[in-house]
C-alpha positions as CSV (number, residue, x, y, z in Angstrom):
1,M,-44.8,60.4,-58.3
2,S,-47.1,57.7,-57.1
3,T,-46.0,55.4,-59.8
4,T,-42.5,55.8,-59.0
5,F,-43.2,55.9,-55.5
6,N,-44.8,52.8,-55.8
7,P,-42.2,50.3,-57.5
8,E,-39.7,51.5,-55.1
9,V,-42.2,50.7,-52.2
10,A,-43.0,47.6,-54.0
11,A,-39.2,46.5,-54.5
12,L,-38.6,47.9,-50.6
13,R,-41.4,45.5,-49.4
14,K,-40.0,42.5,-51.3
15,E,-36.3,43.3,-50.1
16,V,-38.0,43.2,-46.4
17,E,-39.7,40.1,-47.3
18,E,-36.7,38.4,-48.5
19,Y,-34.5,39.7,-45.3
20,G,-37.5,38.6,-43.3
21,K,-37.1,35.1,-44.7
22,E,-33.7,34.9,-44.3
23,L,-33.9,36.2,-40.6
24,A,-36.3,33.1,-40.1
25,E,-34.2,31.0,-41.6
26,M,-31.4,32.2,-39.1
27,R,-33.7,31.8,-36.1
28,G,-34.1,28.4,-37.5
29,T,-30.7,27.6,-37.7
30,V,-29.7,29.4,-34.3
31,N,-32.4,26.9,-32.6
32,Q,-31.0,23.9,-34.2
33,L,-27.6,25.1,-33.0
34,N,-28.9,25.8,-29.6
35,K,-30.5,22.4,-29.4
36,I,-27.3,20.8,-30.4
37,V,-25.1,22.8,-28.1
38,S,-27.3,22.0,-25.1
39,A,-27.4,18.3,-26.1
40,S,-23.4,18.6,-26.2
41,V,-23.4,20.7,-23.0
42,R,-25.6,17.9,-21.3
43,Q,-23.4,14.8,-22.6
44,S,-20.0,16.5,-21.3
45,I,-21.4,16.9,-18.0
46,W,-22.7,13.0,-18.1
47,Q,-18.8,12.3,-19.4
48,L,-17.4,14.5,-16.7
49,I,-19.6,12.6,-14.1
50,A,-18.6,9.4,-15.6
51,V,-14.8,10.2,-15.4
52,F,-15.0,11.5,-11.9
53,V,-16.9,8.1,-10.6
54,S,-14.3,6.0,-12.5
55,L,-11.2,8.2,-11.3
56,C,-12.9,7.8,-7.5
57,V,-13.5,4.0,-8.2
58,T,-9.7,3.5,-9.5
59,I,-8.3,5.6,-6.6
60,A,-10.4,3.4,-3.9
61,G,-9.3,0.4,-5.6
62,G,-5.7,1.4,-6.0
63,L,-5.8,2.3,-2.1
64,A,-7.3,-0.9,-0.9
65,Y,-4.6,-2.9,-3.0
66,Q,-1.9,-0.9,-1.7
67,T,-3.1,-1.1,2.0
68,S,-3.6,-5.2,1.7
69,A,0.0,-5.5,0.2
70,I,1.1,-3.4,3.3
71,D,-1.0,-5.6,5.3
72,K,0.5,-8.7,3.9
73,R,4.0,-7.5,3.8
74,I,3.9,-6.4,7.7
75,E,2.3,-9.7,8.6
76,Q,5.4,-11.4,6.8
77,L,7.7,-9.3,8.5
78,E,5.9,-10.2,11.7
79,R,6.4,-13.8,11.1
80,S,9.6,-13.4,10.2
81,S,10.8,-11.6,13.3
82,N,9.0,-14.1,15.4
83,T,10.7,-16.7,13.8
84,R,14.1,-15.1,14.2
85,Y,13.1,-14.2,17.8
86,E,12.5,-18.2,18.5
87,Q,15.4,-19.1,16.7
88,I,17.6,-16.7,18.9
89,E,15.8,-17.8,22.1
90,K,16.1,-21.6,21.1
91,R,19.8,-20.5,20.5
92,F,20.1,-19.1,24.0
93,E,18.3,-21.8,25.8
94,Q,20.9,-24.4,23.8
95,S,23.6,-22.4,25.2
96,D,22.3,-22.1,28.7
97,K,21.8,-25.9,28.6
98,N,25.2,-26.5,27.2
99,F,26.8,-24.1,29.7
100,G,24.8,-25.9,32.3
101,D,26.0,-29.3,31.3
102,R,29.7,-28.0,31.0
103,F,29.6,-26.7,34.4
104,E,28.1,-29.6,35.8
105,Q,31.2,-31.7,33.8
106,L,33.5,-29.2,35.4
107,E,32.3,-29.6,38.9
108,K,32.4,-33.5,38.7
109,R,36.0,-33.1,37.1
110,I,36.9,-30.9,40.3
111,E,35.1,-33.3,42.7
112,Q,37.0,-36.1,41.4
113,S,39.9,-34.3,41.2
114,D,39.3,-33.2,44.9
115,K,39.1,-37.0,45.8
116,N,42.0,-38.2,43.9
117,M,44.1,-35.7,45.8
118,A,42.7,-36.5,49.0
119,A,43.3,-40.3,48.1
120,R,46.8,-39.2,47.1
121,F,47.1,-37.5,50.5
122,E,45.7,-40.6,52.2
123,D,48.1,-42.7,50.6
124,L,51.0,-40.2,51.0
125,K,50.1,-39.8,54.8
126,Q,50.0,-43.6,55.3
127,E,53.5,-43.6,53.4
128,V,54.7,-41.1,55.6
129,R,53.7,-43.1,58.6
130,G,55.0,-46.2,57.6
131,Q,58.2,-44.6,57.2
132,R,58.4,-43.1,60.3
133,K,57.7,-46.2,62.3
């Protein structure tokens, strides 16, 4: 039995050695894959950080640009409204001046009419006195 037992044991040993070699190769392959995976994970993390930073910079730049644009528009509107206000104010001042000039002219006409009427009454009085005498 030792002769049949030995070849079977030898075959089993040989098979175990082959499985051991395959197992060692698999372990080496798994270790390589682990290194590749960890490098890929590291790279993915750095890429995620880069995307996040880029996004933050883009958002901040966009907000700064929009704020600047809105500030400029508000300044333009304020200037425009100030200009309109000044124009309206000038129109009111001109209207007041024109009204004042017209009022003065009207007063002068009334005074002239009063003088003319007083002069006519005086003429009429003298005429009536001249007719009575």
